[in-house]
Backbone as numpy.savetxt, mean C-alpha at the origin, in Angstrom:
# Nx Ny Nz CAx CAy CAz Cx Cy Cz
26.82 11.20 11.59 25.04 11.14 11.94 24.94 9.62 12.21
23.68 9.62 12.85 23.17 8.00 13.24 22.96 7.55 12.03
22.75 6.12 12.02 22.01 5.41 10.85 20.88 5.20 11.15
19.83 5.38 9.85 18.44 5.50 10.47 18.28 4.00 10.17
17.46 3.32 11.20 16.96 1.80 10.94 16.26 1.53 9.74
16.34 0.50 9.51 15.50 -0.18 8.26 13.93 -0.23 8.72
13.38 -0.27 7.72 11.69 -0.35 8.32 11.61 -1.84 8.36
10.73 -1.97 9.18 10.23 -3.30 9.30 8.81 -3.38 8.30
8.70 -4.44 7.40 7.80 -4.30 6.47 6.44 -5.19 6.90
5.14 -4.71 6.63 3.87 -5.55 7.13 3.26 -5.58 5.64
2.58 -6.84 5.37 2.25 -6.71 3.93 1.10 -7.53 4.29
-0.14 -6.84 3.96 -1.81 -7.19 4.39 -1.84 -8.02 3.00
-2.38 -9.53 3.33 -2.57 -10.33 2.24 -4.10 -11.18 2.68
-4.66 -10.65 3.11 -6.09 -11.16 3.37 -7.10 -10.89 2.45
-8.07 -11.58 2.27 -9.16 -11.33 0.85 -10.37 -10.40 1.71
-10.49 -9.72 0.76 -11.78 -8.52 1.19 -12.84 -9.14 1.25
-13.46 -9.93 0.82 -14.57 -10.49 0.49 -14.49 -12.23 0.17
-15.45 -12.81 0.81 -15.43 -14.43 0.95 -15.47 -15.12 -0.83
-16.08 -14.19 -1.36 -16.16 -14.89 -2.85 -16.05 -13.65 -3.89
-14.75 -13.41 -4.06 -14.09 -12.25 -4.94 -14.47 -12.52 -6.55
-15.02 -11.91 -7.17 -14.96 -12.01 -8.77 -13.53 -12.26 -9.33
-12.76 -11.65 -8.78 -11.57 -11.52 -9.45 -10.55 -12.95 -9.06
-10.76 -13.39 -8.11 -10.28 -14.86 -6.99 -11.01 -15.75 -8.35
-12.38 -16.01 -8.47 -12.72 -16.68 -9.54 -12.30 -16.85 -10.68
-12.28 -15.74 -11.47 -11.61 -15.74 -12.42 -10.17 -16.27 -12.40
-9.22 -15.73 -11.64 -8.21 -16.49 -11.76 -8.02 -17.79 -11.62
-8.85 -18.37 -10.57 -9.00 -19.95 -10.34 -8.12 -20.42 -9.53
-7.71 -19.39 -8.42 -7.08 -19.29 -7.22 -7.59 -19.67 -5.95
-6.70 -19.98 -4.77 -7.40 -19.97 -3.30 -7.54 -18.79 -2.74
-7.07 -17.79 -2.99 -7.32 -16.24 -2.66 -6.36 -15.39 -3.34
-6.74 -14.10 -3.33 -6.28 -13.29 -4.36 -4.91 -13.03 -4.39
-4.32 -13.31 -3.08 -2.70 -13.24 -2.52 -2.03 -14.16 -3.89
-2.56 -15.20 -4.35 -1.77 -15.89 -5.23 -2.20 -15.68 -6.91
-2.90 -14.97 -6.86 -3.26 -14.77 -8.27 -1.80 -14.36 -9.38
-1.47 -15.28 -10.39 -0.04 -14.91 -10.71 0.02 -13.50 -11.78
0.82 -12.92 -11.51 1.11 -11.84 -12.49 2.45 -11.94 -13.36
2.52 -11.76 -14.54 3.56 -12.57 -15.43 4.10 -13.52 -14.88
3.35 -14.73 -14.43 3.51 -16.01 -14.03 4.14 -16.23 -12.33
4.24 -15.47 -11.92 4.58 -15.45 -10.44 3.46 -14.69 -9.33
2.75 -15.65 -8.23 2.13 -15.25 -7.52 2.16 -13.72 -7.02
1.26 -12.94 -6.84 1.39 -11.71 -6.74 2.33 -11.63 -5.35
1.83 -11.88 -4.17 2.09 -11.81 -3.08 4.01 -11.75 -3.21
4.36 -13.11 -3.80 5.89 -13.45 -4.02 6.55 -12.25 -4.49
5.72 -11.71 -5.80 6.29 -10.55 -6.25 7.00 -9.42 -5.51
5.61 -9.18 -4.42 5.58 -7.92 -3.23 7.16 -8.45 -2.23
6.69 -9.60 -1.96 7.84 -10.32 -0.99 9.32 -9.95 -1.68
9.90 -10.12 -2.90 10.83 -9.91 -3.37 11.33 -8.65 -3.64
10.33 -7.75 -3.88 10.75 -6.47 -4.11 11.09 -5.80 -2.93
10.22 -6.19 -1.69 10.59 -5.70 -0.09 12.03 -6.29 0.25
12.30 -7.29 -0.29 13.60 -8.32 0.14 14.61 -7.59 -0.76
14.72 -7.00 -1.78 15.51 -6.18 -2.67 15.70 -4.82 -2.28
15.02 -4.24 -1.31 15.08 -2.67 -1.21 16.16 -2.50 -0.08
17.07 -1.65 0.09 18.25 -1.69 0.96 17.47 -1.12 2.27
16.16 -0.32 2.25 15.64 0.25 3.42 14.60 -0.65 4.13
14.47 -2.03 3.86 13.41 -2.86 4.15 14.45 -3.84 5.06
14.04 -4.04 6.25 14.51 -5.10 7.01 13.62 -6.30 7.26
12.78 -6.79 8.30 12.03 -8.08 8.76 10.59 -7.61 7.89
10.33 -8.86 7.38 9.08 -8.63 6.69 7.94 -9.45 7.34
6.72 -8.75 7.34 5.72 -9.79 8.20 4.78 -9.84 7.22
4.19 -10.92 7.08 2.77 -11.31 6.08 1.63 -11.78 7.02
0.78 -10.88 6.66 -0.54 -10.99 7.22 -1.49 -11.55 6.39
-1.90 -12.83 6.61 -2.62 -13.61 5.61 -1.57 -14.26 4.73
-2.12 -15.06 3.37 -3.14 -15.52 3.40 -3.61 -16.67 4.18
-4.75 -17.23 4.29 -5.23 -18.01 5.41 -3.95 -18.87 5.13
-3.96 -20.08 6.51 -3.21 -21.05 6.54 -3.48 -22.17 5.49
-4.75 -22.29 5.18 -5.21 -23.11 4.19 -4.73 -22.89 2.35
-4.38 -21.60 2.26 -3.88 -21.15 1.17 -2.34 -21.49 1.13
-1.50 -20.99 2.25 -0.46 -20.99 2.45 0.06 -22.84 2.25
-0.46 -23.46 2.69 0.03 -24.70 2.26 -0.47 -25.16 0.88
-1.25 -24.77 0.13 -1.37 -24.93 -1.22 -0.31 -23.94 -1.94
0.47 -23.41 -1.64 1.42 -22.60 -2.23 2.79 -23.25 -1.75
3.38 -23.84 -2.55 5.02 -24.46 -2.00 5.83 -23.49 -1.81
6.16 -22.37 -2.49 7.25 -21.40 -2.86 6.93 -20.69 -1.28
5.61 -20.15 -1.15 5.43 -19.22 0.17 5.39 -20.07 1.30
4.98 -21.23 1.10 5.26 -21.99 2.24 6.81 -22.25 2.73
7.64 -22.37 1.92 9.19 -22.26 1.94 9.51 -21.39 2.55
9.03 -20.10 2.17 9.76 -19.06 2.47 9.46 -18.87 4.03
8.25 -19.31 4.40 7.67 -18.97 5.69 8.28 -19.81 6.80
8.52 -21.11 6.11 9.23 -22.42 7.23 10.53 -21.78 7.21
11.58 -21.40 6.38 12.65 -21.05 6.42 12.85 -19.50 7.22
11.82 -19.12 7.61 12.14 -18.00 8.79 12.60 -16.48 7.76
12.30 -16.48 6.27 12.56 -15.20 5.50 11.64 -14.27 5.70
10.54 -15.02 6.11 9.21 -14.15 6.49 8.66 -14.71 7.18
8.35 -13.82 8.47 7.11 -14.11 9.46 5.88 -14.02 8.61
4.74 -15.18 9.16 3.61 -15.27 8.93 2.46 -14.76 10.09
1.31 -13.98 10.00 0.50 -14.10 11.08 -0.78 -14.21 10.26
-1.69 -14.88 11.04 -3.38 -14.67 10.55 -3.55 -13.44 10.15
-4.31 -13.11 9.06 -4.83 -12.17 8.95 -6.28 -12.11 9.56
-6.76 -10.90 10.11 -7.72 -10.17 10.88 -8.85 -9.92 10.10
-9.94 -9.34 10.55 -11.37 -9.46 10.08 -11.42 -8.11 8.85
-10.38 -7.17 9.28 -10.29 -6.03 8.36 -8.78 -6.02 8.24
-8.33 -5.23 7.13 -7.35 -4.65 6.98 -6.90 -4.03 8.13
-7.42 -2.79 8.62 -6.96 -1.90 9.59 -6.73 -3.09 10.95
-7.56 -3.95 11.20 -7.45 -4.49 12.49 -6.07 -5.76 11.98
-5.74 -6.04 11.04 -4.57 -6.70 10.60 -3.27 -5.98 10.75
-3.25 -4.59 10.52 -1.95 -3.74 10.43 -1.77 -3.73 12.11
-2.83 -3.29 12.74 -2.71 -3.10 14.54 -2.19 -4.42 14.71
-2.93 -5.39 14.66 -2.02 -6.83 15.34 -0.66 -6.97 14.97
-0.09 -6.78 13.43 0.91 -7.04 13.39 1.89 -5.87 13.82
1.59 -4.66 14.16 2.20 -3.61 14.65 2.57 -4.15 16.20
1.68 -4.76 16.58 1.85 -5.05 18.02 3.05 -5.96 18.41
3.46 -6.62 17.08 4.67 -7.56 17.36 6.02 -6.73 16.95
5.91 -5.37 16.53 7.23 -4.82 16.13 7.23 -3.79 17.33
8.45 -3.69 17.55 9.00 -2.99 18.89 8.34 -1.22 18.60
7.97 -0.30 19.47 7.84 0.91 19.00 8.61 1.63 18.33
9.85 1.70 18.83 11.16 2.27 18.34 11.23 1.85 16.53
10.56 0.94 15.88 10.81 0.49 14.69 10.16 1.04 13.83
10.82 1.74 12.95 9.73 2.27 11.70 9.20 0.91 10.88
7.72 1.33 10.32 7.50 0.24 9.87 6.77 0.88 8.40
6.87 0.03 7.63 6.30 0.31 6.02 4.85 -0.66 5.92
4.20 -0.16 5.28 2.88 -1.00 5.40 2.59 -1.05 3.96
2.25 -2.10 3.37 1.65 -2.36 1.95 0.98 -3.52 1.58
0.50 -4.04 0.66 -0.31 -4.50 0.36 0.12 -5.99 -0.58
-0.35 -7.15 -0.63 -0.28 -8.28 -1.36 -0.62 -7.93 -2.56
-1.64 -7.26 -3.25 -1.90 -7.10 -4.62 -1.47 -5.83 -5.23
-0.28 -5.24 -4.52 0.82 -4.32 -4.85 2.05 -5.11 -6.18
1.17 -5.62 -7.01 2.39 -6.47 -7.93 3.29 -5.91 -8.63
3.25 -4.76 -9.11 4.29 -4.05 -9.67 5.02 -3.34 -9.03
5.29 -3.28 -7.33 6.08 -2.93 -6.75 7.58 -3.17 -7.26
8.23 -2.37 -6.98 9.72 -2.34 -7.29 10.78 -2.10 -6.08
12.05 -2.50 -6.13 13.02 -1.99 -5.14 13.08 -0.32 -5.56
12.88 0.12 -6.87 12.98 1.58 -6.65 12.14 2.33 -6.14
10.77 1.97 -6.53 9.75 2.35 -5.67 9.69 2.42 -4.23
9.99 1.53 -3.65 10.33 1.26 -2.07 11.91 2.48 -1.30
12.69 2.40 -2.62 13.92 2.90 -2.16 13.62 4.59 -2.10
12.80 4.95 -3.14 12.12 6.48 -3.15 11.45 6.55 -2.20
10.29 6.07 -1.79 9.17 6.47 -0.68 10.12 6.53 0.79
10.68 4.98 0.76 11.47 5.40 2.32 12.43 6.48 2.46
13.48 6.78 1.42 14.37 7.79 2.03 13.70 9.10 2.06
12.32 9.31 1.11 11.85 10.44 1.22 11.09 10.30 2.60
10.65 9.21 3.12 9.62 9.25 4.11 10.54 9.81 5.08
11.73 9.32 5.50 12.24 9.67 6.71 12.75 10.79 6.78
12.98 11.68 5.79 13.45 13.15 5.70 12.68 14.16 6.46
11.22 13.77 6.24 10.59 14.67 6.83 10.42 14.59 8.51
9.50 15.74 9.17 9.29 15.31 10.35 8.01 14.81 10.54
7.52 13.79 10.04 6.17 13.15 10.09 6.19 12.05 10.73
4.84 11.80 11.76 4.42 10.31 12.02 4.03 9.49 11.32
3.15 10.08 10.26 2.97 9.03 9.10 2.88 9.76 7.48
3.49 9.07 6.85 3.68 9.36 5.76 3.15 8.38 4.51
2.04 9.02 3.38 1.51 8.07 2.24 2.18 8.21 1.17
2.32 7.36 0.47 2.60 7.23 -0.69 1.52 7.68 -1.93
1.86 8.99 -2.59 0.80 9.17 -3.91 1.30 9.30 -5.20
1.04 9.13 -6.05 0.89 9.39 -7.33 0.23 10.48 -8.33
1.05 11.31 -9.07 -0.11 12.15 -9.88 -0.92 11.67 -10.84
-2.01 11.64 -10.63 -3.34 11.00 -11.39 -2.85 11.14 -12.88
-2.60 12.33 -13.48 -2.45 12.60 -14.87 -1.32 11.97 -15.26
-0.51 11.88 -14.76 0.83 11.10 -15.00 0.26 9.34 -15.15
-0.45 9.16 -14.16 -0.96 7.61 -14.14 -1.81 7.27 -15.55
-2.52 8.27 -15.73 -3.38 8.29 -17.12 -2.68 8.30 -18.38
-1.38 9.10 -18.27 -1.09 9.56 -19.37 -0.06 8.19 -19.66
0.38 7.36 -18.48 1.14 5.90 -19.05 0.29 5.14 -19.32
-0.98 4.68 -18.46 -1.93 3.85 -18.76 -3.03 4.49 -18.92
-3.50 4.69 -20.21 -4.74 5.74 -20.22 -6.13 4.79 -20.09
-5.74 3.46 -20.30 -6.93 2.21 -19.98 -7.24 1.98 -18.28
-6.53 2.38 -17.40 -6.85 2.24 -16.25 -7.36 2.79 -15.63
-8.25 2.68 -14.43 -9.10 3.32 -13.90 -8.92 3.25 -12.41
-8.29 4.71 -11.94 -7.89 4.85 -10.52 -8.85 5.77 -9.67
-8.79 5.58 -8.64 -9.71 6.59 -7.74 -8.74 8.16 -7.61
-9.48 9.04 -7.71 -8.28 10.58 -7.80 -9.04 11.19 -6.84
-8.22 11.77 -5.78 -8.27 12.77 -4.92 -8.11 14.34 -5.54
-9.14 14.88 -5.74 -8.91 16.45 -6.60 -8.70 17.34 -5.69
-7.71 18.26 -5.83 -7.00 19.38 -5.12 -7.17 20.25 -6.11
-6.96 21.43 -4.96 -6.64 22.58 -6.71 -5.23 22.56 -7.10
-4.37 22.28 -6.51 -2.66 22.23 -7.31 -2.53 20.94 -7.70
-3.72 19.89 -8.10 -3.75 18.80 -8.66 -4.32 17.55 -8.55
-4.27 16.59 -8.79 -5.15 15.36 -8.93 -3.92 14.34 -8.34
-4.42 13.31 -7.56 -3.44 12.44 -6.87 -4.47 10.79 -6.73
-3.62 9.83 -6.71 -4.19 8.70 -6.30 -3.05 8.04 -5.44
-3.68 7.29 -4.67 -2.82 6.46 -3.64 -2.18 5.27 -3.92
-1.26 5.00 -3.74 -0.09 4.07 -3.87 -0.46 2.78 -2.99
-1.00 2.62 -1.82 -0.82 1.47 -1.36 0.55 0.98 -0.51
1.00 2.37 -0.04 2.61 2.60 0.63 2.25 3.61 2.06
2.59 3.02 3.13 2.40 4.01 4.40 3.86 3.50 4.97
4.13 4.71 5.51 5.34 4.86 6.56 4.94 5.39 8.15
4.91 4.71 8.88 4.83 4.92 10.37 6.30 5.29 10.88
6.61 6.14 11.20 8.25 6.24 11.46 8.04 6.90 13.12
7.18 7.33 13.55 7.49 6.97 15.05 6.08 6.30 15.59
6.21 6.11 17.11 5.15 5.38 17.73 3.81 6.07 17.52
3.86 7.08 17.60 2.61 7.76 17.58 1.70 7.65 16.59
2.68 7.50 15.24 1.85 7.33 14.05 1.21 6.17 13.98
1.45 5.38 14.95 0.54 4.13 14.76 -1.08 4.32 15.26
-0.84 5.27 15.92 -2.53 5.69 16.06 -3.31 6.01 15.21
-2.78 5.86 14.31 -3.93 6.18 12.94 -4.69 5.46 12.56
-4.34 4.12 12.68 -5.06 2.92 12.51 -6.53 3.07 12.81
-6.23 3.74 14.34 -7.79 3.72 14.79 -8.84 4.63 13.93
-8.32 5.50 13.77 -8.77 6.15 12.26 -9.13 5.64 10.96
-8.14 5.12 10.89 -8.35 3.97 9.63 -9.82 2.95 9.77
-9.64 2.70 10.95 -11.07 1.65 11.10 -12.37 2.32 10.94
-12.14 3.62 10.81 -13.69 4.40 10.79 -13.80 4.57 9.40
-12.79 4.49 8.64 -12.92 5.18 7.23 -12.77 4.23 6.03
-12.09 2.81 6.72 -12.03 1.95 5.64 -12.86 1.32 4.80
-13.95 1.31 5.14 -15.27 1.11 4.23 -15.65 2.14 3.37
-14.82 3.30 3.58 -15.49 4.27 2.55 -13.81 4.81 1.79
-13.18 3.97 1.54 -11.90 4.67 0.79 -11.80 4.73 -0.36
-12.95 4.35 -1.04 -13.31 4.53 -2.39 -14.16 6.14 -2.75
-14.16 6.47 -1.53 -15.32 7.74 -1.30 -14.50 8.84 -0.97
-14.08 9.71 -1.86 -12.93 10.90 -1.80 -13.48 11.60 -0.60
-14.81 12.10 -0.69 -15.69 13.05 0.35 -15.41 12.63 1.37
-15.75 11.06 2.16 -15.37 10.77 3.43 -14.20 10.77 3.97
-13.24 10.98 2.77 -11.64 10.66 3.41 -11.36 11.98 3.89
-11.86 12.94 2.59 -11.10 14.38 2.95 -12.32 14.84 4.17
-13.37 14.17 4.45 -14.29 14.87 5.67 -13.25 14.97 7.11
-12.12 13.92 7.39 -11.39 13.77 8.23 -11.10 15.40 8.57
-10.87 16.27 7.82 -10.09 17.34 7.88 -11.32 18.30 8.14
-12.39 17.99 8.27 -13.89 18.90 8.58 -14.52 19.17 7.48
-15.86 19.40 7.92 -16.81 19.89 6.75 -16.47 21.00 5.95
-16.01 21.90 6.48 -15.34 23.00 5.77 -14.46 22.70 4.51
-13.61 21.61 5.07 -12.64 21.45 3.92 -13.29 20.29 2.84
-14.48 19.70 3.61 -15.04 19.03 2.21 -15.70 19.80 1.31
-16.24 21.02 1.60 -16.94 22.20 0.89 -15.77 22.53 0.24
-14.98 22.88 0.35 -13.88 23.49 -0.45 -13.31 22.83 -1.38
-12.93 21.28 -0.93 -12.70 20.48 -1.70 -13.56 20.08 -2.77
-14.96 20.06 -2.51 -15.81 19.90 -3.70 -15.97 21.34 -5.05
-15.42 22.05 -4.37 -15.42 23.46 -5.10 -14.03 23.54 -5.88
-13.14 22.58 -5.52 -11.78 22.52 -5.90 -10.58 23.92 -5.55
-11.22 24.13 -4.05 -10.51 25.13 -3.63 -9.40 24.60 -2.43
-9.27 23.48 -2.05 -8.65 23.20 -1.43 -7.35 22.23 -1.64
-6.06 22.94 -1.50 -5.00 22.33 -1.87 -4.24 20.97 -0.73
-3.43 20.15 -2.07 -3.00 19.34 -0.87 -2.79 19.36 0.37
-1.72 20.11 0.60 -0.63 20.56 1.72 -2.14 21.25 2.76
-2.86 22.10 2.28 -3.72 22.38 3.21 -4.66 21.23 3.88
-5.17 20.35 2.79 -6.07 19.26 3.65 -4.68 18.40 4.41
-3.68 18.48 4.46 -2.97 17.60 5.33 -2.47 18.04 6.51
-2.73 19.32 6.44 -2.36 20.14 7.83 -3.80 20.13 8.57
-5.01 19.98 7.79 -5.90 19.99 8.69 -6.18 18.50 8.95
-5.89 17.48 8.53 -6.10 16.26 8.84 -5.12 15.99 10.21
-4.01 16.74 9.97 -2.93 16.51 11.05 -3.78 16.91 12.20
-4.20 18.27 12.24 -4.73 18.70 13.20 -5.61 18.42 13.80
-6.21 17.67 13.21 -7.94 16.83 13.79 -7.23 15.53 14.58
-6.15 14.85 14.02 -5.78 13.68 14.51 -4.52 13.82 15.51
-4.12 14.98 15.78 -3.15 15.46 16.39 -1.80 14.56 15.99
-1.61 14.60 14.62 -0.32 13.82 14.12 0.52 14.60 13.08
1.52 14.27 13.01 1.99 14.75 11.56 2.33 14.19 10.58
1.30 14.32 9.52 0.75 13.55 8.61 1.45 14.14 7.09
2.50 13.51 6.21 3.22 13.88 5.09 2.68 12.87 3.79
2.96 13.52 2.85 3.04 12.57 1.70 4.44 12.59 1.02
4.57 11.43 0.29 5.73 11.26 -0.95 5.49 11.24 -2.08
5.15 11.99 -3.24 4.88 12.00 -4.34 5.80 11.31 -5.23
5.39 10.01 -5.71 6.09 9.11 -6.31 6.17 9.30 -7.86
7.48 9.58 -8.63 7.60 9.55 -10.00 7.08 8.37 -11.10
6.97 7.28 -10.05 6.71 6.06 -10.92 4.91 5.95 -11.02
4.37 5.95 -12.17 2.81 5.90 -12.21 2.59 4.02 -11.83
3.41 3.44 -12.15 2.90 2.17 -12.07 2.80 1.86 -10.27
3.35 2.67 -9.33 3.29 2.41 -7.78 1.64 2.69 -7.57
0.72 3.31 -8.30 -0.38 3.76 -8.02 -1.43 2.39 -8.37
-1.03 1.31 -9.42 -1.37 0.20 -9.68 -1.47 -0.93 -8.97
-2.56 -1.01 -8.26 -3.16 -2.23 -7.43 -4.08 -3.19 -8.31
-4.29 -4.36 -7.35 -5.03 -5.25 -8.27 -6.61 -5.25 -7.36
-7.59 -4.47 -7.98 -9.02 -4.91 -7.37 -9.72 -5.66 -8.32
-9.55 -5.41 -9.51 -10.64 -5.93 -10.78 -9.71 -6.63 -11.66
-10.96 -7.35 -12.61 -10.12 -8.44 -13.63 -9.54 -7.52 -14.40
-10.08 -5.97 -15.06 -9.05 -5.32 -15.68 -7.90 -5.15 -15.34
-8.13 -4.49 -13.80 -6.28 -4.51 -13.07 -5.50 -5.39 -13.18
-6.10 -6.61 -13.15 -5.17 -7.89 -13.19 -4.44 -8.12 -14.79
-5.17 -7.62 -15.72 -4.73 -7.62 -16.78 -3.94 -6.71 -17.46
-3.96 -5.57 -16.59 -3.30 -4.61 -17.12 -1.89 -5.01 -16.17
-1.65 -5.16 -15.19 -0.42 -5.19 -14.27 0.18 -6.38 -15.05
-0.50 -7.86 -15.49 0.16 -9.13 -15.83 0.98 -8.31 -17.44
0.02 -7.36 -18.26 0.54 -6.97 -19.29 2.02 -6.16 -19.22
2.01 -5.36 -18.04 2.94 -4.22 -17.88 4.21 -5.31 -17.09
3.89 -6.21 -16.09 4.48 -6.99 -15.37 5.61 -7.81 -16.72
4.70 -8.17 -17.45 5.10 -9.02 -18.74 6.22 -8.17 -19.48
5.81 -7.27 -19.68 6.61 -6.16 -20.73 7.78 -5.69 -19.71
7.94 -5.57 -18.79 9.01 -5.23 -17.68 10.17 -6.47 -17.52
9.50 -7.95 -17.64 10.15 -9.02 -17.78 10.86 -9.08 -19.02
10.02 -9.02 -19.98 10.98 -9.04 -21.20 12.06 -7.91 -21.34
11.68 -6.61 -21.16 12.77 -5.67 -21.44 14.05 -5.86 -20.18
13.91 -6.47 -19.27 15.08 -7.20 -18.34 15.94 -8.08 -19.21
15.22 -9.13 -19.77 15.89 -9.84 -20.64 16.92 -9.53 -21.55
16.19 -8.31 -22.29 16.97 -7.61 -23.48 17.88 -6.73 -23.23
């Protein structure tokens, strides 16, 4: 059996807004440099990727060059070629598209974000191993919403509610075929609505939206409809780790991630 190639990882590290309350609260130059358990979260993500057996090259889109200059450890990682750096574009979808243009079409791509501060090699290995097993062009990581709330009752996550369960996104996407990269065009259309489940589900058609609103749409049915609408084979990996769904969008998210990461670090010492 031929050996599967390792994923090229693309990490989106641009700021969404020029005046982010979270960045102001943290007192950093940009969101990617906000410390979690004492380490800038972008470095935590890069470290997790570097320790996954499924990840090869790492491409960092952002933060801005001025922020990199002010972060000696990140600057050194880029200078030594351990990580390739690209200027981030005007939106996440444009940054992703720009970065993918530098990756051979035959190379599978994993896309994540610099605010995924609790990302771990275990999460990555689980996701990547399952993503390449199915016959899909694009695979997204999800976690069961009830598991997330059970583990972290104080967190607030956006839930997609289906007849067979509730799920939250994990900021992990695998593009396993050249055709899969076309989905970034669709992404540009909906990225402003990423917190609006109805707009996301509408990609499957307005009948699907009605059924979703009535709680009649299953996750698998939604995937099949979106796949047909976009002419792509889209699948999901349901991750067992609740922390896979915790990214940092708010001050409350930051405090939670810092608490979890601090606890994990103490557990590792013991």
